[in-house]
N, C-alpha and C positions, 0 to 999 in steps of 0.2 A: 529221571530226574533232573534240575537244574542248577547251572553251577552255584560254586559256593558265590557269597556277596560277603566281602569285607563288614562292619559294623561301620568303622571310619567310611567305603566306598558307598553304604546307602544312606549317611547321615549325611554325605557330600550329595548327594541326588534328590533327598530332603528338602535340603537345602536351599538347593537350586530352582525345586519348585518353588517350595514356599516366596521367594523373590520373585516371581514370577514367569519364569522358565517353562513352556510345554510340556508337558509327561511325557508327550512324543519325542521332540527334541530332547530333552535329557536324557530319554532311550537310548536313542539309537549315539550320543556326544558318551556316552560312563559305557555302553552293550552289553545294557541291562533291559528286560520284556518289558511291554508297556503294563502287561496285566499286574505284574511282583510290585508297579512301581503301585500304582493305583491302591495293590492292596497294603502296602507298608503307610498311604495315605489313609486309609479309612483305621491302621492300630494304632499311630502316630495320632496321640490327645498331646496339648496343648495341658495347662499346672485346670482352664477349670473343664475339661474334658472334651472339647471339641478337638475330633479332627482339622487336619489338615483341610479334607476336601471342601470340611464345611465351611471353615473359614474364606476361603476363596470363592465362593458362592454367596456368603454373605458379602462380601468384598464389592465381587460382580457387582450384586442387585439395591446395597445403598449407591454405586455409582449412578449405576442404571436410575436411582430416585435424586439422588444432588441432579442428573439434569432435567429429568422431569420437573425439577423445583424450580431449577434455573430460566426455564423457557416459558415458564409458566408465572413467574416475576418482571420477566420482559417481555411477556405480553401484558402483562397488569399496568403495567410503567408507560407502558407504548400507550394502553385504554385509558389514561389518566391524562395521557398527555394528552391528545386527540380530543379528551373533553375539551382543556383548557380554553384548547383553538377556539373551540367549538360555539 
């Protein structure tokens, strides 16, 4: 069985990961196992019942979609300008 991690230390690790720190970096910095952190993340849910892992996945996907929309918007604007010049 592993070592005991206090609630304060666990909350500190989860807050760091939620703020954007990589799980591997948090594990090294706080001397905690990566598997333990992932288990905590799955168990931890906000008020809506969504785990931090799910929230981070959704944030990454949202950022990807925003980037795609931005690229398509730029492409559309360039196309409009080229049509006006022709």
